[in-house]
C-alpha positions as CSV (number, residue, x, y, z in Angstrom):
1,M,0.0,0.0,0.6
2,T,1.3,3.4,-1.0
3,P,2.1,5.6,2.0
4,K,-0.7,8.1,2.4
5,P,1.0,11.6,2.9
6,V,0.0,14.1,5.6
7,I,2.8,16.8,5.5
8,E,4.1,18.2,2.7
9,A,6.3,20.9,2.5
10,R,8.1,21.8,-0.8
11,D,10.7,24.7,-1.5
12,L,9.5,26.0,1.9
13,S,11.4,29.1,3.3
14,L,10.6,31.6,6.2
15,T,12.6,35.0,6.6
16,F,11.9,37.3,9.7
17,Q,12.0,40.7,9.8
18,T,13.5,42.3,12.6
19,N,15.2,45.3,13.7
20,D,18.6,44.2,12.9
21,G,17.8,43.2,9.5
22,P,16.4,40.0,8.1
23,V,17.0,36.4,9.4
24,H,16.2,33.3,6.9
25,A,15.3,31.2,9.5
26,L,14.4,27.9,6.9
27,S,15.8,27.5,3.6
28,H,14.2,26.0,0.5
29,V,12.7,23.3,2.4
30,D,11.1,19.9,0.7
31,L,9.9,16.9,3.0
32,T,7.3,14.6,3.4
33,I,5.8,13.0,6.0
34,N,3.6,10.2,5.7
35,Q,1.0,8.5,7.8
36,G,1.8,6.9,11.2
37,D,5.5,8.5,10.4
38,F,7.5,9.2,13.9
39,V,9.7,11.5,12.5
40,S,12.9,13.5,14.6
41,F,14.1,16.8,13.6
42,I,17.5,17.2,14.8
43,G,19.9,19.7,14.7
44,P,22.2,22.3,16.1
45,S,20.5,25.5,18.0
46,G,18.8,28.2,15.7
47,C,18.5,25.8,12.5
48,G,15.0,26.4,12.4
49,K,13.5,22.9,13.8
50,T,11.5,24.1,16.2
51,T,10.4,27.1,13.3
52,F,9.2,24.2,11.2
53,L,7.2,22.7,13.9
54,R,5.5,25.8,14.7
55,V,5.4,26.3,10.5
56,M,2.9,23.0,10.1
57,A,1.1,24.1,12.9
58,D,0.1,27.6,11.6
59,L,2.0,28.9,14.5
60,E,4.5,30.8,12.0
61,Q,4.0,31.7,8.2
62,P,6.1,30.9,5.5
63,T,7.6,33.8,3.3
64,D,7.9,31.1,0.5
65,G,7.3,28.0,-0.9
66,S,4.1,25.7,0.3
67,I,3.0,23.3,2.7
68,T,-0.4,21.2,3.5
69,V,-1.1,19.4,6.6
70,N,-3.8,16.5,5.6
71,G,-4.2,18.3,2.3
72,M,-5.1,21.2,3.6
73,S,-3.3,24.6,4.9
74,P,-2.0,24.8,8.4
75,A,-4.6,27.4,8.7
76,E,-7.3,25.2,7.8
77,A,-5.5,22.6,9.6
78,R,-5.6,24.0,12.6
79,K,-9.3,24.7,12.4
80,A,-9.9,21.2,11.7
81,R,-8.2,20.6,15.0
82,A,-5.9,18.2,12.9
83,Y,-3.2,18.1,15.0
84,G,-2.3,18.1,18.9
85,Y,0.9,20.4,20.1
86,V,3.2,19.7,23.1
87,F,5.5,22.4,24.2
88,Q,8.8,22.3,25.5
89,A,7.4,23.4,29.2
90,A,4.3,21.3,30.1
91,G,2.8,25.2,30.4
92,L,0.0,24.1,33.0
93,F,-2.1,26.0,34.4
94,Q,-1.2,26.0,38.4
95,W,-4.3,26.6,39.6
96,R,-6.4,24.2,37.9
97,T,-6.2,20.1,38.5
98,I,-4.5,17.6,36.0
99,D,-8.3,16.4,35.4
100,K,-9.7,20.7,34.4
101,N,-5.8,21.3,32.7
102,I,-6.5,18.1,30.3
103,R,-10.4,18.9,29.7
104,L,-9.3,22.9,29.2
105,P,-9.2,22.3,25.4
106,L,-12.2,19.9,25.6
107,E,-14.2,23.2,27.6
108,I,-13.4,25.5,24.7
109,M,-14.5,23.1,21.9
110,G,-17.7,22.4,23.1
111,Y,-17.4,19.0,24.1
112,S,-20.1,17.5,26.7
113,K,-19.3,17.1,29.9
114,S,-19.7,12.9,29.6
115,E,-17.9,13.6,26.4
116,Q,-15.0,15.3,28.6
117,D,-15.6,12.7,31.5
118,A,-14.5,10.1,28.6
119,R,-11.9,11.2,27.5
120,V,-10.1,12.7,30.3
121,A,-10.0,9.3,31.9
122,R,-8.9,7.9,28.5
123,V,-6.0,9.8,27.9
124,L,-5.0,10.0,31.7
125,E,-4.9,6.1,31.3
126,M,-2.8,6.0,28.0
127,V,0.1,8.5,29.5
128,E,-0.3,6.4,33.3
129,L,-1.7,8.9,35.2
130,A,-4.5,8.0,36.4
131,G,-5.0,8.4,39.8
132,F,-3.7,11.9,39.7
133,E,-6.2,13.7,38.3
134,N,-7.2,15.8,41.2
135,K,-3.6,16.4,42.0
136,Y,-2.0,20.0,40.6
137,P,0.8,20.5,38.5
138,W,2.7,21.6,41.5
139,Q,2.2,18.2,43.1
140,L,3.7,16.2,40.2
141,S,7.4,16.0,39.1
142,G,8.8,17.1,36.0
143,G,8.0,14.2,33.9
144,M,4.6,13.4,35.1
145,Q,3.6,17.2,34.0
146,Q,4.9,16.6,30.5
147,R,2.7,13.3,30.8
148,A,-0.3,15.7,31.7
149,S,1.0,17.9,28.9
150,I,0.8,15.1,26.5
151,A,-2.4,13.8,27.9
152,R,-3.6,17.2,26.9
153,A,-2.9,17.7,23.5
154,L,-4.4,13.8,23.3
155,G,-7.7,14.6,24.5
156,F,-9.4,15.5,21.3
157,D,-8.2,12.6,19.5
158,A,-6.2,14.3,16.7
159,D,-4.4,12.4,14.0
160,I,-0.9,14.1,14.1
161,L,0.8,15.0,17.5
162,L,3.4,18.0,16.9
163,M,6.2,17.5,19.7
164,D,9.0,20.4,20.8
165,E,11.2,18.9,22.5
166,P,9.4,18.2,25.0
167,F,11.7,16.3,27.2
168,G,14.9,18.1,27.2
169,A,14.9,19.5,30.5
170,L,14.5,16.1,32.5
171,D,17.0,14.1,34.1
172,E,18.2,11.0,31.6
173,I,16.3,8.4,33.8
174,V,13.1,10.1,33.8
175,R,13.6,10.9,29.6
176,D,14.3,7.2,29.4
177,K,11.0,6.2,30.9
178,L,9.2,8.6,28.7
179,N,10.9,7.6,25.4
180,E,9.7,4.4,26.0
181,Q,6.0,5.2,27.1
182,L,6.1,7.5,23.8
183,L,6.7,4.7,22.0
184,E,4.1,2.6,23.4
185,L,1.5,5.2,23.0
186,W,2.8,6.0,19.7
187,S,2.3,2.1,18.5
188,R,-1.2,1.7,20.2
189,T,-2.4,4.9,19.0
190,G,-0.7,4.9,15.1
191,K,-0.5,8.5,15.1
192,T,1.7,10.4,12.9
193,I,4.6,12.3,15.2
194,G,6.6,15.2,14.4
195,F,9.2,15.5,16.9
196,V,12.2,18.1,17.9
197,T,15.0,17.1,20.2
198,H,18.8,18.2,20.4
199,S,19.9,14.2,21.8
200,I,21.1,12.2,19.0
201,P,20.0,8.7,21.1
202,E,16.5,10.0,21.6
203,A,16.2,10.3,17.7
204,V,17.3,7.1,16.8
205,Y,15.6,5.3,20.0
206,L,11.9,7.0,18.8
207,S,12.1,7.6,15.3
208,T,11.2,5.9,12.1
209,R,12.8,8.9,10.0
210,I,15.5,11.6,11.5
211,V,15.8,14.8,9.7
212,V,18.8,16.8,9.9
213,M,18.9,20.0,9.7
214,S,22.0,22.8,9.1
215,P,22.7,26.0,10.5
216,R,20.4,29.0,10.0
217,P,19.4,29.5,6.9
218,G,17.6,26.2,8.2
219,R,17.9,23.2,5.7
220,V,17.3,19.9,5.2
221,T,20.5,18.1,4.8
222,D,19.7,14.0,4.9
223,V,16.6,12.0,6.1
224,I,17.9,9.2,7.5
225,E,15.5,5.7,7.3
226,S,15.3,3.9,10.4
227,T,16.4,0.2,9.9
228,L,15.3,-0.5,14.1
229,P,12.5,-3.0,14.4
230,K,9.0,-1.3,15.5
231,E,9.4,-3.0,19.1
232,R,12.2,-1.0,20.8
233,P,13.7,-2.2,24.2
234,L,15.9,0.5,25.9
235,H,18.9,-2.0,25.2
236,I,18.7,-1.9,21.7
237,R,21.0,1.7,21.7
238,E,23.8,-0.7,22.3
239,S,23.3,-2.5,19.2
240,A,25.4,-2.7,15.7
241,D,22.2,-1.2,14.3
242,F,21.4,1.6,16.5
243,L,25.1,2.9,16.6
244,E,25.5,2.6,13.0
245,I,22.5,5.0,12.3
246,A,23.6,7.1,15.2
247,A,27.0,7.3,13.4
248,R,25.3,8.5,9.9
249,V,23.4,11.3,12.1
250,R,26.2,12.8,13.7
251,V,28.4,12.8,10.4
252,G,25.2,14.4,8.7
253,L,24.8,17.3,11.9
254,R,29.3,17.7,11.3
255,A,28.7,17.7,7.4
256,G,26.0,20.6,7.6
257,T,27.9,22.5,10.0
258,L,31.3,22.3,7.8
259,E,29.2,23.4,4.7
260,D,28.6,27.0,6.9
261,V,32.3,27.5,7.8
C-alpha cells in the first residue's frame, strides 16, 4: 500500500524581519511526512527545527514555498483540529487540577460533560496518570507534568502530534522512561508524530525517520530511514544497527555545520 502523505512541504522558506535585518530561518525545505511516521528533527540550536514545527501548526507563516497538513493549509488544519501540540515546557495552569488542565481544550471546543469525562479518563490511562487527576501541577514531578501535557494534546484525538523538545529539561532516567512510554503510545494509537530534539540517541531510538537540519538558514541535509524494528527495548541502543544510524546522524550534523564555515 502506498503511504498516505500527511504533511508536505515544498521549497518552503521563512525569513523573519527584525530591527537588525532579515533572519533567514528556513531555506528551500522539501519534506513529506507520511501517515503513521515518527519523524524526529535534529540540528544545532537556531537551525529552524522548532520554526518548521511551528509552521506546520500555523504558529508561523512561511514567506515562500508551500506546506499542506492533511491536504489543507496549516490554518485550515488548525481549525479542523488536525493536530495536538506539546511545547518544551508543560504549560499547565497551576490553579487547575490535572483533570481540569486536560479538560480545558475540550471545554473550549464545546464537548459535552460526559464526552469530556470519557476522553479525560482515556488519555490519563494512556499516559499512566490515572489516579492523579485531582492533583495540581505543582504536586507532580517534571516528568509527570509533561505526561499531563501530552494527555492534554491527545484529548481531542487528533491524528497528528507535534512535539517540540518535550523532554529536553528532564534528567536522563526520567527521559528514558518517557521515551519508552511515548513509543508505546505511538504504537497503540498509530498517530503521526513530528518530534524536535537535540539528542542523537533520542532521535534514533524514537524515530522511523530522522531529519537532519543545517545551521541557519535551516535546510534539510539528510533524511535517514531507520532500520530498527518497531519494538524497541532500551537496550537496543547498544546494538550495532543503532550505533550505525547514530553515527550517520552525527556525520550529517557535522557535514551541515562544515558547509557553513
